[in-house]
Rosetta silent file (secondary structure, phi, psi, omega in degrees, C-alpha in Angstrom):
SEQUENCE: MPLTSSFYSKIEQQVAELLKAVNILQAPVPVDQIARFCGAVVLPYELGNEVSGVLVYEESRGTIGYNASHSTKRQRFTIGHELAHLLLHVNKHKSKDLFVDKDFIVKWRYNKIYSQKEFEHEQEANAFAAALLMPKEFLIKEMQKEKYAEMTEIKLIEELAKVFQVSIQAMTYRFADLNKFAYAT
SCORE:     score description
SCORE:     0.000 S_00000001
   1 L     0.000  128.899 -177.392    6.081  -26.230   -9.861 S_00000001
   2 L   -72.248  152.810  171.431    6.801  -23.122   -7.891 S_00000001
   3 L   -64.853  147.735 -175.379   10.240  -22.795   -6.341 S_00000001
   4 L   -94.782  166.628  179.669   10.575  -23.878   -2.831 S_00000001
   5 H   -69.704  -26.386  176.934   11.861  -21.843    0.129 S_00000001
   6 H   -77.695  -26.446  171.595   14.867  -24.132    0.477 S_00000001
   7 H   -63.677  -46.542  172.069   15.740  -23.414   -3.176 S_00000001
   8 H   -53.450  -47.911  177.299   15.617  -19.708   -2.346 S_00000001
   9 H   -61.118  -38.901  178.058   17.722  -20.141    0.648 S_00000001
  10 H   -64.518  -41.828 -173.443   20.460  -22.048   -1.216 S_00000001
  11 H   -67.264  -43.513 -177.853   20.439  -19.349   -3.901 S_00000001
  12 H   -61.548  -42.681 -177.990   20.685  -16.511   -1.309 S_00000001
  13 H   -64.388  -44.114  175.540   23.594  -18.352    0.344 S_00000001
  14 H   -53.715  -50.790 -171.832   25.400  -18.934   -3.132 S_00000001
  15 H   -65.191  -42.915 -175.499   25.003  -15.340   -4.010 S_00000001
  16 H   -62.171  -39.176 -176.334   26.231  -14.151   -0.591 S_00000001
  17 H   -71.223  -42.198  173.568   29.359  -16.373   -0.914 S_00000001
  18 H   -57.041  -46.266  177.120   29.990  -15.076   -4.523 S_00000001
  19 H   -61.776  -43.109  179.775   29.691  -11.503   -3.516 S_00000001
  20 H   -65.516  -38.169 -179.010   32.000  -12.093   -0.607 S_00000001
  21 H   -65.875  -35.341  178.511   34.651  -13.849   -2.876 S_00000001
  22 H   -89.239   -9.078 -179.492   34.540  -10.861   -5.365 S_00000001
  23 L    64.330   41.728  175.732   34.414   -8.359   -2.468 S_00000001
  24 L   -90.890  123.195 -171.725   31.267   -6.661   -3.602 S_00000001
  25 L  -123.495    1.158 -177.449   29.961   -4.777   -0.636 S_00000001
  26 L  -161.823  165.308  175.083   27.292   -2.475   -2.029 S_00000001
  27 L   -84.645  151.668   -3.522   24.844   -1.854   -4.976 S_00000001
  28 L   -81.118  148.916 -177.720   24.893   -1.792   -7.809 S_00000001
  29 L   -80.335  130.153 -173.033   26.350   -5.044   -8.189 S_00000001
  30 L   -80.236   82.947 -171.371   28.845   -5.336  -11.215 S_00000001
  31 H   -59.274  -35.467 -176.417   27.233   -8.448  -12.660 S_00000001
  32 H   -68.434  -44.960  174.309   29.582   -8.571  -15.681 S_00000001
  33 H   -55.455  -47.885  175.433   32.632   -8.540  -13.244 S_00000001
  34 H   -62.353  -39.931  176.073   31.117  -11.397  -11.385 S_00000001
  35 H   -54.577  -49.587  178.780   30.386  -13.383  -14.430 S_00000001
  36 H   -62.990  -40.672  167.673   34.035  -13.048  -15.466 S_00000001
  37 H   -48.692  -39.408  178.670   35.115  -14.134  -11.966 S_00000001
  38 L   -77.157    2.198  172.283   33.116  -17.240  -12.570 S_00000001
  39 L    99.283    2.510 -178.536   35.161  -17.927  -15.706 S_00000001
  40 L   -89.380  156.238  170.811   32.641  -16.675  -18.307 S_00000001
  41 E   -97.858  125.483  175.961   33.335  -14.359  -21.347 S_00000001
  42 E  -110.333  120.526 -171.507   30.797  -11.696  -21.500 S_00000001
  43 E  -139.773  137.080  174.748   30.096   -9.985  -24.850 S_00000001
  44 E   -76.760  144.781 -179.497   27.528   -7.852  -26.316 S_00000001
  45 E  -138.512  154.777  172.162   25.814   -9.106  -29.468 S_00000001
  46 L   -92.456  108.688 -171.859   23.203   -7.972  -31.971 S_00000001
  47 L  -110.794    5.674 -179.791   20.553  -10.561  -31.252 S_00000001
  48 L    83.018 -172.441 -170.663   17.470   -9.071  -32.906 S_00000001
  49 L   -84.941  -25.907 -172.583   14.398   -7.949  -31.145 S_00000001
  50 L   -95.070  -22.547 -175.463   13.351  -11.278  -29.535 S_00000001
  51 L   -94.755  125.237 -179.251   16.464  -12.742  -28.046 S_00000001
  52 L   -82.615  -44.663  179.102   17.762  -11.309  -24.689 S_00000001
  53 E  -164.287  173.997  176.253   20.692  -13.470  -24.279 S_00000001
  54 E  -144.650  151.800  175.206   22.649  -16.671  -24.870 S_00000001
  55 E  -130.731  119.323  175.000   24.938  -18.915  -22.995 S_00000001
  56 E  -114.163  117.832 -179.239   27.218  -21.098  -25.003 S_00000001
  57 E  -110.229  112.966  175.145   29.190  -23.681  -23.036 S_00000001
  58 E  -148.328  138.451 -175.937   31.958  -25.309  -24.987 S_00000001
  59 L    53.278   47.619  173.245   35.363  -26.818  -24.029 S_00000001
  60 L    70.388   17.781  179.448   34.821  -26.206  -20.396 S_00000001
  61 E  -137.909  140.683 -176.901   34.124  -22.399  -20.939 S_00000001
  62 E  -107.462  138.308  177.699   31.041  -20.453  -20.836 S_00000001
  63 E  -120.396  118.408  178.848   30.270  -17.472  -23.075 S_00000001
  64 E   -97.278  122.466  179.181   27.508  -15.067  -22.195 S_00000001
  65 E  -112.525  137.328  178.462   26.092  -12.928  -24.982 S_00000001
  66 E  -124.447  155.793 -176.579   23.558  -10.162  -24.119 S_00000001
  67 E   -71.728  107.812  179.875   21.496   -8.119  -26.542 S_00000001
  68 L   -58.249  -27.542  177.140   23.471   -4.939  -27.184 S_00000001
  69 L   -86.044   -0.525  169.564   20.237   -3.109  -28.228 S_00000001
  70 L   -79.805  162.555  179.788   18.528   -3.701  -24.907 S_00000001
  71 L   -60.504  159.015  175.300   18.454   -1.280  -22.052 S_00000001
  72 H   -61.124  -34.430  176.865   21.406   -1.491  -19.553 S_00000001
  73 H   -63.775  -49.605  179.811   18.953   -2.649  -16.839 S_00000001
  74 H   -59.842  -42.075 -177.601   17.787   -5.466  -19.186 S_00000001
  75 H   -68.330  -43.802 -176.563   21.385   -6.391  -20.172 S_00000001
  76 H   -56.580  -45.865  178.884   22.340   -6.596  -16.429 S_00000001
  77 H   -64.432  -42.013  179.372   19.517   -8.965  -15.722 S_00000001
  78 H   -55.707  -48.713  177.392   20.299  -11.031  -18.785 S_00000001
  79 H   -57.953  -36.233  179.100   23.976  -11.423  -17.755 S_00000001
  80 H   -72.607  -38.304  176.647   22.826  -12.560  -14.287 S_00000001
  81 H   -66.133  -43.324 -178.757   20.283  -14.944  -15.797 S_00000001
  82 H   -68.819  -38.285  175.814   22.698  -16.519  -18.204 S_00000001
  83 H   -63.420  -32.708  174.470   25.291  -16.821  -15.351 S_00000001
  84 H   -57.667  -52.964  171.151   22.720  -18.707  -13.382 S_00000001
  85 H   -44.104  -46.333 -169.584   22.460  -21.171  -16.391 S_00000001
  86 H   -70.506  -43.193 -174.048   26.196  -21.535  -16.327 S_00000001
  87 H   -78.508  -30.014 -171.519   26.380  -22.166  -12.558 S_00000001
  88 H  -104.995  -35.640 -164.519   23.210  -24.150  -12.072 S_00000001
  89 H  -114.471  -23.721 -178.329   22.239  -25.754  -15.253 S_00000001
  90 L   -61.788  132.992  172.113   25.154  -26.579  -17.614 S_00000001
  91 L   -84.166  101.228 -175.410   26.022  -30.244  -17.823 S_00000001
  92 L   -69.165  -10.247  175.726   29.715  -29.960  -17.326 S_00000001
  93 L   -81.430  -13.614  177.130   30.051  -33.627  -18.613 S_00000001
  94 L   -91.626  153.577 -175.811   28.940  -32.525  -22.034 S_00000001
  95 L   -85.549  -20.201  175.639   31.458  -30.919  -24.337 S_00000001
  96 E  -141.329  145.811  179.046   28.779  -28.488  -25.516 S_00000001
  97 E  -151.739  142.943 -176.627   25.645  -26.868  -24.099 S_00000001
  98 E  -131.022  135.262  166.236   23.487  -23.970  -25.431 S_00000001
  99 E  -133.153  132.220  178.554   20.821  -21.729  -23.759 S_00000001
 100 E  -120.782  120.394 -170.783   18.924  -19.276  -25.750 S_00000001
 101 E  -116.455  106.838  177.524   16.727  -17.000  -23.891 S_00000001
 102 L   -86.099  -33.224 -173.018   13.965  -15.140  -25.873 S_00000001
 103 L  -153.534  159.568  179.524   11.942  -14.325  -22.806 S_00000001
 104 L  -113.663  -26.335 -174.807   12.239  -14.890  -19.103 S_00000001
 105 L  -123.384  -34.173 -168.553    8.823  -14.893  -17.527 S_00000001
 106 L  -104.340   59.257 -169.882    6.056  -14.885  -20.232 S_00000001
 107 H   -63.327  -28.627 -173.754    6.986  -18.192  -21.787 S_00000001
 108 H   -80.903    9.463  177.569    3.476  -18.903  -23.169 S_00000001
 109 H   -83.499  -13.971 -177.603    3.735  -15.898  -25.596 S_00000001
 110 L  -108.710  162.933  178.852    5.712  -18.045  -28.096 S_00000001
 111 L   -68.003  -26.027 -178.294    4.794  -21.157  -29.976 S_00000001
 112 L   -67.803  135.022  175.521    7.354  -23.368  -28.384 S_00000001
 113 L   -88.301  130.047 -177.961    6.134  -25.794  -25.775 S_00000001
 114 L  -109.426  142.877  178.420    8.568  -25.869  -22.820 S_00000001
 115 L   -72.215  157.076  168.635    9.191  -28.948  -20.689 S_00000001
 116 H   -47.783  -44.468 -178.938    8.738  -28.752  -16.976 S_00000001
 117 H   -61.759  -48.767  179.254   12.408  -28.981  -16.528 S_00000001
 118 H   -58.070  -43.978 -178.428   13.005  -26.041  -18.975 S_00000001
 119 H   -64.048  -45.488  178.165   10.358  -23.861  -17.229 S_00000001
 120 H   -55.731  -42.063  175.243   11.971  -24.712  -13.854 S_00000001
 121 H   -60.496  -34.584  176.311   15.257  -23.829  -15.158 S_00000001
 122 H   -73.899  -37.403  174.124   14.058  -20.382  -16.252 S_00000001
 123 H   -70.139  -33.407  173.595   12.450  -19.741  -12.961 S_00000001
 124 H   -67.960  -43.293  178.365   15.625  -20.739  -11.094 S_00000001
 125 H   -66.620  -30.883  179.855   17.669  -18.413  -13.416 S_00000001
 126 H   -71.682  -34.999 -179.705   15.420  -15.560  -12.856 S_00000001
 127 H   -72.199  -34.013  174.526   15.613  -16.070   -8.973 S_00000001
 128 H   -69.176  -47.378 -173.839   19.360  -16.218   -9.115 S_00000001
 129 H   -63.045  -36.242 -178.694   19.729  -13.115  -11.262 S_00000001
 130 H   -73.009  -38.533  175.064   17.423  -11.218   -8.923 S_00000001
 131 H   -63.129  -33.413 -179.483   19.293  -12.365   -5.850 S_00000001
 132 H   -69.429  -48.164 -173.439   22.521  -11.406   -7.491 S_00000001
 133 H   -80.892  -21.811  179.595   21.481   -7.985   -8.667 S_00000001
 134 L  -133.836   67.056 -170.066   19.454   -7.261   -5.538 S_00000001
 135 L   -59.185  135.477 -175.587   21.115   -9.041   -2.680 S_00000001
 136 H   -51.473  -45.614 -169.621   18.804   -9.351    0.367 S_00000001
 137 H   -71.375  -35.636  175.830   21.417   -7.988    2.793 S_00000001
 138 H   -64.145  -39.752  176.028   22.060   -4.972    0.439 S_00000001
 139 H   -58.255  -51.978  178.642   18.340   -4.307    0.239 S_00000001
 140 H   -58.852  -44.743 -172.778   18.009   -4.289    4.020 S_00000001
 141 H   -67.846  -39.359 -174.753   20.962   -2.010    4.549 S_00000001
 142 H   -74.459  -36.776 -179.099   19.760    0.527    1.880 S_00000001
 143 H   -66.321  -23.066  177.005   16.167    0.534    3.140 S_00000001
 144 L   -73.645   -8.222  175.928   17.426    1.544    6.585 S_00000001
 145 L   -62.650  136.110 -177.770   18.581    4.871    5.342 S_00000001
 146 H   -53.302  -41.983 -172.968   16.666    7.725    6.711 S_00000001
 147 H   -60.625  -11.707  174.912   15.725    9.052    3.265 S_00000001
 148 H   -92.961  -15.223 -164.890   13.254    6.125    2.710 S_00000001
 149 L   -49.555  -54.072 -168.690   11.413    6.449    6.016 S_00000001
 150 L   -91.800    5.399 -177.164    8.379    8.430    4.661 S_00000001
 151 L   -74.014  153.404  171.620    8.166    6.899    1.173 S_00000001
 152 L   -78.071  173.139 -177.967    5.240    5.047   -0.030 S_00000001
 153 H   -70.284  -40.265  176.166    5.836    1.475   -1.199 S_00000001
 154 H   -62.139  -46.779 -173.477    5.690    2.462   -4.911 S_00000001
 155 H   -70.146  -40.618  176.101    8.100    5.342   -4.484 S_00000001
 156 H   -52.122  -52.386 -176.562   10.401    3.054   -2.362 S_00000001
 157 H   -59.590  -44.170 -179.888   10.457    0.395   -5.064 S_00000001
 158 H   -60.344  -47.285 -177.460   11.190    3.099   -7.790 S_00000001
 159 H   -68.587  -40.207  171.412   14.015    4.531   -5.773 S_00000001
 160 H   -65.594  -40.913  168.844   15.655    1.195   -4.993 S_00000001
 161 H   -45.765  -49.614  179.830   15.392    0.174   -8.615 S_00000001
 162 H   -55.978  -52.398 -179.357   17.500    3.205   -9.389 S_00000001
 163 H   -54.122  -49.066 -171.727   20.059    2.395   -6.665 S_00000001
 164 H   -84.443   -8.358 -177.423   20.323   -1.218   -7.747 S_00000001
 165 L    54.646   54.644  170.915   20.134   -0.303  -11.473 S_00000001
 166 L  -131.600  173.004 -178.704   17.288   -2.776  -12.295 S_00000001
 167 L   -78.019  159.119  177.924   13.839   -2.300  -13.637 S_00000001
 168 H   -64.468  -30.164 -179.909   10.876   -1.466  -11.328 S_00000001
 169 H   -69.262  -39.993 -178.517    9.338   -4.723  -12.374 S_00000001
 170 H   -63.479  -42.445 -173.365   12.481   -6.735  -11.301 S_00000001
 171 H   -70.696  -33.846  174.868   12.535   -4.839   -7.905 S_00000001
 172 H   -58.575  -48.212  178.151    8.765   -5.545   -7.448 S_00000001
 173 H   -61.688  -43.407 -178.813    9.292   -9.168   -8.104 S_00000001
 174 H   -58.286  -45.305 -179.037   12.254   -9.342   -5.774 S_00000001
 175 H   -62.805  -43.984 -176.424   10.227   -7.943   -2.965 S_00000001
 176 H   -55.625  -45.339 -178.990    7.331  -10.250   -3.685 S_00000001
 177 H   -66.417  -42.429 -176.789    9.797  -13.265   -3.452 S_00000001
 178 H   -65.174  -40.114  176.596   11.547  -11.982   -0.360 S_00000001
 179 H   -68.206  -37.219 -178.164    7.995  -11.482    1.482 S_00000001
 180 H   -63.015  -45.530 -175.588    6.842  -14.779    0.273 S_00000001
 181 H   -91.730   -6.272 -179.943    9.775  -16.744    1.653 S_00000001
 182 H   -70.593  -24.935  178.603   10.498  -14.727    4.775 S_00000001
 183 L  -106.436    6.760 -178.616    7.625  -16.422    6.569 S_00000001
 184 L   -75.118  145.955 -179.230    7.889  -19.801    5.001 S_00000001
 185 L   -98.980    0.000    0.000    8.556  -22.750    7.260 S_00000001
């Protein structure tokens, strides 16, 4: 089931409040600092080729592990993704919870069958990470700069990806989501 415009609105509001609380006013967003502000421990791990990140929730504390061998852009997205699991999906009534993320989008590449709820959680975590790393208001403010006025869409996405320290793919998906829900009723 696709995410709804009300979910995106809720995430945008939650991210805006979080950025305000941490006094983050411009890109690139220090996602590790925000995760720590939310009470998470953030650590690099050697996780092999397939695992991007993990969230271990134990004794009312979340530990986010990200793959030390991945690119910095991927690490940043992973931290945001795992933070989303911590804020949105951890059952705080359980003494322990674990999220292991081998992939974020292409779930069908692996043999594991995902439940609808697991798939929705992954979509939600991706949406949260994108909103956190590429806040709507920051994007709008950045794009108003004169230097972007004559750029093609492809060049604009490439340049904004650099400013926000995300991949071109992440920036492309973010624009697609923002465009999709800008006109939703």
